[in-house]
C-alpha positions as a Markdown table, in Angstrom:
| # | Residue | x | y | z |
|---|---|---|---|---|
| 1 | Met | -19.9 | -57.6 | 1.6 |
| 2 | Ala | -22.2 | -55.6 | 3.6 |
| 3 | Arg | -19.7 | -55.2 | 6.3 |
| 4 | Ile | -17.1 | -54.1 | 3.9 |
| 5 | Val | -19.4 | -51.4 | 2.2 |
| 6 | Ala | -20.5 | -50.3 | 5.6 |
| 7 | Gly | -16.8 | -50.1 | 6.7 |
| 8 | Leu | -15.8 | -48.0 | 3.7 |
| 9 | Leu | -18.9 | -45.8 | 4.2 |
| 10 | Ala | -17.9 | -45.3 | 7.9 |
| 11 | Leu | -14.3 | -44.6 | 6.8 |
| 12 | Phe | -15.2 | -42.0 | 4.0 |
| 13 | Ile | -17.5 | -40.2 | 6.5 |
| 14 | Gly | -14.7 | -40.2 | 9.1 |
| 15 | Ile | -12.4 | -38.7 | 6.5 |
| 16 | Ala | -15.1 | -36.1 | 5.8 |
| 17 | Val | -15.8 | -35.2 | 9.2 |
| 18 | Ala | -12.0 | -35.0 | 10.0 |
| 19 | Ala | -11.3 | -32.8 | 6.8 |
| 20 | Glu | -14.4 | -30.4 | 8.2 |
| 21 | Ala | -13.1 | -30.5 | 11.7 |
| 22 | Gly | -9.7 | -29.6 | 10.4 |
| 23 | Ala | -11.1 | -26.5 | 8.4 |
| 24 | Gln | -13.3 | -25.3 | 11.3 |
| 25 | Ala | -10.1 | -25.4 | 13.4 |
| 26 | Phe | -7.8 | -23.4 | 11.0 |
| 27 | Pro | -5.7 | -21.7 | 11.9 |
| 28 | Asn | -4.3 | -23.4 | 15.0 |
| 29 | Arg | -0.5 | -22.5 | 14.5 |
| 30 | Pro | 1.3 | -19.6 | 12.8 |
| 31 | Ile | 0.8 | -18.5 | 9.4 |
| 32 | Arg | 3.9 | -17.2 | 6.8 |
| 33 | Ile | 3.1 | -14.7 | 4.3 |
| 34 | Val | 6.4 | -14.8 | 1.7 |
| 35 | Ile | 6.9 | -11.9 | -0.2 |
| 36 | Gly | 9.3 | -11.5 | -3.3 |
| 37 | Phe | 10.4 | -8.0 | -2.4 |
| 38 | Gly | 12.7 | -6.6 | 0.2 |
| 39 | Pro | 11.3 | -4.6 | 3.2 |
| 40 | Gly | 10.0 | -0.9 | 3.1 |
| 41 | Gly | 8.1 | -1.2 | -0.4 |
| 42 | Leu | 4.5 | -0.8 | -0.9 |
| 43 | Ala | 3.6 | -4.3 | -0.9 |
| 44 | Asp | 5.6 | -5.1 | 2.1 |
| 45 | Val | 4.2 | -2.4 | 4.3 |
| 46 | Thr | 0.6 | -3.2 | 3.2 |
| 47 | Met | 1.2 | -6.9 | 3.6 |
| 48 | Arg | 2.5 | -6.1 | 7.2 |
| 49 | Ile | -0.4 | -4.1 | 8.3 |
| 50 | Val | -2.6 | -7.0 | 7.1 |
| 51 | Ala | -0.4 | -9.7 | 8.9 |
| 52 | Gln | -0.9 | -7.9 | 12.1 |
| 53 | Lys | -4.6 | -7.4 | 11.8 |
| 54 | Leu | -4.8 | -11.2 | 10.9 |
| 55 | Thr | -2.9 | -12.0 | 13.9 |
| 56 | Asp | -5.3 | -10.1 | 15.8 |
| 57 | Leu | -8.4 | -11.7 | 14.2 |
| 58 | Thr | -7.1 | -15.3 | 14.3 |
| 59 | Gly | -5.4 | -15.4 | 17.5 |
| 60 | Gln | -2.4 | -17.0 | 15.6 |
| 61 | Gln | 1.0 | -15.1 | 14.6 |
| 62 | Val | 1.0 | -14.3 | 10.8 |
| 63 | Ile | 4.5 | -13.2 | 10.0 |
| 64 | Val | 5.8 | -11.6 | 6.7 |
| 65 | Asp | 8.9 | -13.5 | 5.3 |
| 66 | Asn | 10.8 | -11.4 | 2.6 |
| 67 | Lys | 12.7 | -13.2 | 0.0 |
| 68 | Pro | 13.6 | -10.9 | -3.0 |
| 69 | Gly | 14.6 | -12.2 | -6.3 |
| 70 | Ala | 14.2 | -11.6 | -9.9 |
| 71 | Gly | 10.7 | -12.5 | -11.2 |
| 72 | Gly | 9.5 | -13.4 | -7.6 |
| 73 | Val | 11.3 | -16.8 | -8.2 |
| 74 | Leu | 12.8 | -17.5 | -4.8 |
| 75 | Ala | 9.4 | -16.5 | -3.1 |
| 76 | Ala | 7.3 | -18.8 | -5.3 |
| 77 | Gln | 9.6 | -21.8 | -5.0 |
| 78 | Thr | 9.5 | -21.1 | -1.1 |
| 79 | Val | 5.7 | -21.6 | -1.1 |
| 80 | Thr | 5.3 | -24.4 | -3.8 |
| 81 | Ser | 7.7 | -26.5 | -1.9 |
| 82 | Ala | 5.7 | -26.0 | 1.3 |
| 83 | Arg | 2.8 | -28.2 | 2.5 |
| 84 | Pro | -0.3 | -26.9 | 0.6 |
| 85 | Asp | -2.2 | -26.3 | 3.9 |
| 86 | Gly | -3.1 | -22.6 | 4.2 |
| 87 | Tyr | -0.3 | -21.9 | 6.5 |
| 88 | Thr | 2.4 | -20.7 | 3.8 |
| 89 | Leu | 1.0 | -17.9 | 1.7 |
| 90 | Leu | 2.5 | -15.9 | -1.3 |
| 91 | Val | 2.0 | -12.1 | -2.3 |
| 92 | Phe | 1.2 | -11.8 | -6.0 |
| 93 | Thr | 1.3 | -8.4 | -7.7 |
| 94 | Asn | 0.6 | -7.0 | -11.3 |
| 95 | Gly | 4.3 | -7.6 | -11.3 |
| 96 | Thr | 3.6 | -11.2 | -11.3 |
| 97 | Ala | 1.4 | -11.0 | -14.3 |
| 98 | Ile | 4.3 | -9.0 | -16.0 |
| 99 | Ser | 6.9 | -11.5 | -14.9 |
| 100 | Lys | 4.8 | -14.3 | -16.6 |
| 101 | Ala | 4.7 | -12.3 | -19.9 |
| 102 | Leu | 8.1 | -11.0 | -19.8 |
| 103 | Phe | 10.2 | -14.4 | -19.0 |
| 104 | Lys | 10.6 | -16.8 | -21.7 |
| 105 | Ser | 10.7 | -19.6 | -19.2 |
| 106 | Leu | 9.6 | -18.6 | -15.7 |
| 107 | Ala | 10.5 | -21.2 | -13.0 |
| 108 | Phe | 6.8 | -21.3 | -11.8 |
| 109 | Asp | 3.3 | -20.9 | -13.3 |
| 110 | Pro | 1.5 | -18.1 | -11.5 |
| 111 | Val | -1.9 | -19.7 | -12.8 |
| 112 | Ala | -1.4 | -23.5 | -12.4 |
| 113 | Asp | 0.7 | -23.7 | -9.2 |
| 114 | Phe | -1.3 | -21.4 | -7.1 |
| 115 | Arg | -4.9 | -21.1 | -5.8 |
| 116 | Pro | -6.1 | -17.1 | -5.6 |
| 117 | Ile | -7.4 | -15.9 | -2.3 |
| 118 | Ser | -8.2 | -12.5 | -2.4 |
| 119 | Thr | -6.7 | -9.1 | -3.5 |
| 120 | Val | -5.6 | -6.9 | -0.7 |
| 121 | Ala | -4.8 | -3.4 | -2.2 |
| 122 | Tyr | -4.9 | -1.4 | -5.5 |
| 123 | Phe | -3.0 | 1.7 | -6.8 |
| 124 | Asp | -2.5 | 3.7 | -9.8 |
| 125 | Val | 0.4 | 4.8 | -11.8 |
| 126 | Leu | 0.7 | 8.6 | -12.4 |
| 127 | Val | 1.5 | 10.4 | -15.6 |
| 128 | Leu | 3.8 | 13.0 | -14.2 |
| 129 | Val | 5.4 | 16.5 | -15.3 |
| 130 | Lys | 7.7 | 18.9 | -13.7 |
| 131 | Gly | 5.9 | 21.5 | -11.4 |
| 132 | Asp | 6.4 | 24.2 | -13.6 |
| 133 | Ser | 5.6 | 22.5 | -16.9 |
| 134 | Pro | 3.4 | 24.3 | -19.2 |
| 135 | Met | 1.6 | 20.9 | -19.9 |
| 136 | Arg | -1.2 | 20.8 | -17.4 |
| 137 | Thr | -3.5 | 18.1 | -19.2 |
| 138 | Leu | -3.0 | 14.9 | -20.7 |
| 139 | Thr | -4.0 | 16.1 | -24.0 |
| 140 | Glu | -1.2 | 18.6 | -23.8 |
| 141 | Val | 1.3 | 16.0 | -22.8 |
| 142 | Val | 0.3 | 14.1 | -25.8 |
| 143 | Ala | 0.4 | 17.2 | -28.2 |
| 144 | Ala | 3.7 | 18.1 | -26.8 |
| 145 | Gly | 5.1 | 14.5 | -27.6 |
| 146 | Lys | 3.8 | 14.3 | -31.3 |
| 147 | Ala | 5.4 | 18.1 | -31.7 |
| 148 | Lys | 8.8 | 17.0 | -30.4 |
| 149 | Gly | 8.7 | 13.3 | -32.2 |
| 150 | Gly | 11.7 | 11.5 | -31.5 |
| 151 | Ala | 13.2 | 14.2 | -29.2 |
| 152 | Tyr | 10.3 | 13.6 | -26.8 |
| 153 | Asn | 11.6 | 11.5 | -23.5 |
| 154 | Met | 9.7 | 9.5 | -21.2 |
| 155 | Gly | 11.0 | 8.3 | -17.9 |
| 156 | Thr | 10.6 | 5.2 | -15.8 |
| 157 | Ile | 12.2 | 2.7 | -13.4 |
| 158 | Asn | 13.9 | -0.4 | -14.7 |
| 159 | Pro | 12.8 | -2.2 | -17.9 |
| 160 | Gly | 10.0 | -4.8 | -17.3 |
| 161 | Ser | 8.4 | -3.0 | -14.2 |
| 162 | Thr | 5.0 | -2.1 | -14.1 |
| 163 | Gln | 6.0 | 1.8 | -14.5 |
| 164 | Asn | 8.2 | 0.9 | -17.4 |
| 165 | Leu | 5.5 | -1.0 | -19.2 |
| 166 | Thr | 2.9 | 1.6 | -18.4 |
| 167 | Gly | 5.2 | 4.3 | -20.2 |
| 168 | Glu | 5.5 | 1.7 | -23.4 |
| 169 | Leu | 1.7 | 1.6 | -23.3 |
| 170 | Phe | 1.1 | 5.1 | -23.2 |
| 171 | Lys | 3.6 | 5.6 | -26.1 |
| 172 | Ala | 1.5 | 3.1 | -27.9 |
| 173 | Lys | -1.8 | 4.3 | -27.2 |
| 174 | Ala | -0.9 | 8.0 | -27.7 |
| 175 | Gly | 0.9 | 7.1 | -31.1 |
| 176 | Leu | 4.2 | 8.9 | -29.9 |
| 177 | Ser | 7.6 | 8.0 | -31.4 |
| 178 | Gly | 9.9 | 9.5 | -28.6 |
| 179 | Ala | 11.7 | 7.0 | -26.3 |
| 180 | Val | 10.8 | 5.4 | -23.1 |
| 181 | Val | 14.0 | 5.9 | -20.8 |
| 182 | Pro | 14.6 | 3.4 | -18.3 |
| 183 | Phe | 16.3 | 4.6 | -15.2 |
| 184 | Arg | 17.8 | 2.5 | -12.2 |
| 185 | Thr | 15.8 | 4.0 | -9.4 |
| 186 | Thr | 12.9 | 6.2 | -8.7 |
| 187 | Pro | 15.0 | 9.1 | -7.3 |
| 188 | Asp | 16.9 | 9.1 | -10.9 |
| 189 | Val | 13.6 | 9.4 | -12.5 |
| 190 | Leu | 12.8 | 12.5 | -10.4 |
| 191 | Thr | 16.0 | 14.1 | -11.0 |
| 192 | Ala | 15.8 | 13.6 | -14.7 |
| 193 | Leu | 12.4 | 15.1 | -14.6 |
| 194 | Leu | 13.4 | 18.4 | -12.6 |
| 195 | Arg | 16.4 | 18.7 | -14.7 |
| 196 | Gly | 14.4 | 18.4 | -18.0 |
| 197 | Asp | 16.3 | 15.6 | -19.3 |
| 198 | Ile | 12.8 | 13.7 | -19.5 |
| 199 | Asp | 9.5 | 15.4 | -20.6 |
| 200 | Val | 7.2 | 13.0 | -18.6 |
| 201 | Gly | 7.6 | 10.4 | -15.9 |
| 202 | Phe | 5.5 | 7.5 | -14.8 |
| 203 | Glu | 5.6 | 6.6 | -11.2 |
| 204 | Thr | 3.2 | 5.6 | -8.1 |
| 205 | Tyr | 1.9 | 8.3 | -5.8 |
| 206 | Thr | 3.8 | 6.3 | -2.9 |
| 207 | Ala | 7.2 | 6.6 | -4.4 |
| 208 | Leu | 7.1 | 10.2 | -5.1 |
| 209 | Lys | 4.6 | 11.4 | -2.4 |
| 210 | Ala | 7.1 | 14.3 | -1.0 |
| 211 | Ala | 7.8 | 15.8 | -4.4 |
| 212 | Ile | 4.4 | 15.8 | -5.5 |
| 213 | Asp | 2.9 | 17.3 | -2.1 |
| 214 | Val | 5.4 | 20.2 | -2.4 |
| 215 | Gly | 4.6 | 20.9 | -6.1 |
| 216 | Gln | 8.3 | 20.0 | -7.5 |
| 217 | Ile | 6.3 | 17.5 | -9.9 |
| 218 | Arg | 2.7 | 17.5 | -11.0 |
| 219 | Ala | 0.4 | 14.7 | -12.0 |
| 220 | Val | -1.7 | 15.3 | -15.1 |
| 221 | Ala | -3.6 | 12.0 | -15.1 |
| 222 | Gly | -3.8 | 8.8 | -13.1 |
| 223 | Thr | -4.1 | 5.3 | -14.9 |
| 224 | Gly | -6.9 | 3.7 | -12.7 |
| 225 | Glu | -10.5 | 3.1 | -13.6 |
| 226 | Ala | -11.5 | 5.9 | -11.3 |
| 227 | Arg | -9.8 | 8.9 | -9.7 |
| 228 | Ser | -7.6 | 8.0 | -6.6 |
| 229 | Pro | -9.1 | 9.1 | -3.3 |
| 230 | Val | -5.3 | 9.9 | -2.5 |
| 231 | Leu | -5.5 | 12.7 | -5.3 |
| 232 | Pro | -9.0 | 13.3 | -6.2 |
| 233 | Ala | -8.3 | 16.5 | -8.3 |
| 234 | Val | -6.3 | 14.6 | -10.8 |
| 235 | Pro | -8.5 | 13.1 | -13.7 |
| 236 | Thr | -8.1 | 9.5 | -15.0 |
| 237 | Ala | -6.7 | 8.9 | -18.5 |
| 238 | Lys | -9.9 | 7.5 | -19.5 |
| 239 | Glu | -11.6 | 10.8 | -18.5 |
| 240 | Ala | -8.7 | 12.9 | -20.3 |
| 241 | Gly | -9.4 | 11.4 | -23.6 |
| 242 | Met | -7.5 | 8.0 | -23.5 |
| 243 | Pro | -10.2 | 5.5 | -22.8 |
| 244 | Asp | -7.9 | 2.6 | -23.4 |
| 245 | Tyr | -5.3 | 3.6 | -21.3 |
| 246 | Val | -5.7 | 1.9 | -18.0 |
| 247 | Val | -3.4 | 0.5 | -15.7 |
| 248 | Val | -4.3 | -0.8 | -12.2 |
| 249 | Gly | -1.6 | -2.0 | -9.7 |
| 250 | Trp | -2.7 | -4.5 | -7.1 |
| 251 | Asn | -1.3 | -6.6 | -4.4 |
| 252 | Ala | -3.0 | -10.1 | -3.5 |
| 253 | Leu | -2.6 | -13.2 | -1.6 |
| 254 | Val | -2.6 | -16.8 | -3.0 |
| 255 | Ala | -2.0 | -20.3 | -1.6 |
| 256 | Pro | -0.2 | -23.3 | -3.4 |
| 257 | Thr | -2.3 | -25.5 | -5.5 |
| 258 | Gly | -3.8 | -28.3 | -3.4 |
| 259 | Thr | -4.8 | -26.2 | -0.6 |
| 260 | Pro | -8.2 | -27.2 | 0.6 |
| 261 | Pro | -11.1 | -25.1 | -0.8 |
| 262 | Glu | -12.5 | -24.8 | 2.7 |
| 263 | Val | -9.2 | -23.2 | 4.0 |
| 264 | Ile | -9.3 | -21.1 | 1.1 |
| 265 | Glu | -12.6 | -19.8 | 2.0 |
| 266 | Ile | -11.7 | -19.3 | 5.6 |
| 267 | Leu | -8.4 | -17.2 | 4.5 |
| 268 | His | -10.5 | -15.3 | 1.9 |
| 269 | Lys | -13.1 | -14.4 | 4.9 |
| 270 | His | -10.3 | -13.2 | 7.0 |
| 271 | Ile | -8.7 | -11.0 | 4.4 |
| 272 | Arg | -12.1 | -9.5 | 3.3 |
| 273 | Thr | -12.8 | -8.7 | 7.0 |
| 274 | Val | -9.3 | -6.9 | 7.7 |
| 275 | Val | -9.3 | -4.9 | 4.3 |
| 276 | Glu | -13.0 | -3.7 | 5.2 |
| 277 | Met | -11.5 | -2.2 | 8.7 |
| 278 | Pro | -11.7 | 1.7 | 8.6 |
| 279 | Asp | -8.3 | 2.1 | 10.0 |
| 280 | Val | -6.8 | -0.3 | 7.5 |
| 281 | Lys | -8.5 | 1.5 | 4.7 |
| 282 | Gln | -7.1 | 4.9 | 6.2 |
| 283 | Arg | -3.6 | 3.6 | 6.5 |
| 284 | Phe | -3.5 | 2.3 | 2.9 |
| 285 | Leu | -4.5 | 5.6 | 1.8 |
| 286 | Asp | -2.0 | 7.3 | 3.7 |
| 287 | Leu | 0.4 | 4.9 | 1.8 |
| 288 | Gly | -1.2 | 5.9 | -1.6 |
| 289 | Ser | -3.2 | 2.8 | -2.2 |
| 290 | Glu | -6.8 | 1.6 | -1.7 |
| 291 | Ala | -7.7 | -1.6 | 0.4 |
| 292 | Gly | -9.8 | -3.9 | -1.5 |
| 293 | Ser | -10.8 | -7.7 | -1.5 |
| 294 | Ser | -11.8 | -9.7 | -4.4 |
| 295 | Thr | -13.2 | -13.1 | -4.6 |
| 296 | Pro | -10.9 | -15.8 | -5.5 |
| 297 | Asp | -12.4 | -16.0 | -8.8 |
| 298 | Gln | -12.0 | -12.5 | -9.6 |
| 299 | Leu | -8.6 | -12.3 | -8.6 |
| 300 | Gly | -7.8 | -15.4 | -11.0 |
| 301 | Asp | -9.6 | -13.7 | -13.8 |
| 302 | Arg | -7.5 | -10.4 | -13.2 |
| 303 | Leu | -4.2 | -12.3 | -13.3 |
| 304 | Lys | -5.1 | -14.0 | -16.4 |
| 305 | Ala | -6.2 | -10.7 | -18.2 |
| 306 | Asp | -3.2 | -8.8 | -17.0 |
| 307 | Ile | -0.8 | -11.7 | -18.5 |
| 308 | Ala | -2.6 | -11.4 | -21.8 |
| 309 | Lys | -2.5 | -7.6 | -21.6 |
| 310 | Trp | 1.3 | -7.2 | -20.6 |
| 311 | Asn | 2.1 | -9.9 | -23.4 |
| 312 | Gly | 0.5 | -7.6 | -26.0 |
| 313 | Val | 2.4 | -4.5 | -24.5 |
| 314 | Ile | 5.8 | -6.1 | -24.7 |
| 315 | Asp | 5.2 | -7.5 | -28.1 |
| 316 | Gln | 4.1 | -4.3 | -29.6 |
| 317 | Ala | 7.1 | -2.3 | -27.8 |
| 318 | Gly | 9.5 | -4.7 | -29.2 |
| 319 | Ile | 10.7 | -5.5 | -25.7 |
| 320 | Glu | 13.1 | -8.7 | -25.4 |
| 321 | Arg | 11.9 | -11.4 | -23.4 |
| 322 | Gln | 14.5 | -12.3 | -21.0 |
């Protein structure tokens, strides 16, 4: 019996040592970051910057694999079907929380099927008017909306997008009766704003940077917790009299459930190192976002809070779940 106990103890110690050694050796082969969007968007570009820095930091190739699809299902399934060893990661965004709230039956559970690692970037949505609009403050935008009643039009991209639900949240918080009009693309929103087909639009700085920079359109407020360093003169909606109107977009990295905690910690440490690099911070600012890490627990809490928040917005706006 003593020999059996001793043998089992040695076996358990051996397993523990092997696990620790495996974690210490991580990573020792290429890492794949799967993203549910096509190339060229904000999430894609920022993740490619992070991937290159992680490659330099770890000595292992880190690649970005684009797998676009509705609700991020294809990308999520690619990661959940991989071994939970830290070598296949997934990009989550605030859109992931919206998908969980918007789809009646999503093919994956963002909370149960994945383990958070860290946020990577944050960005605001802007409340935009035409460059020569007499509306120069958020208060004036709201007043004009109440004066025009049902004839007041607010424009965003497709239904269920962050921008679209940001518009719906604005309508609800401001007590407006006008319509939130969805357009197929961001250029369509811009055209409608310039033509006067809509009175106000909701979009990110990155998406409409050129038009904002030359003064074709103007931001009267941002939806973040604090002013964006990209547009420091633009007040937040909180500052402008709407304290409950806050929308913070974010991009983050997660791993499939079952990934060893020690591997999650190593990945978190590396990502935190990367997003704190001055050149990464500057490149993100140039793209209209802010580099920023979080603890795994903070990311998990943000995801759950956003799912609850967008569930409420969808219910209040009467948006049909898909």
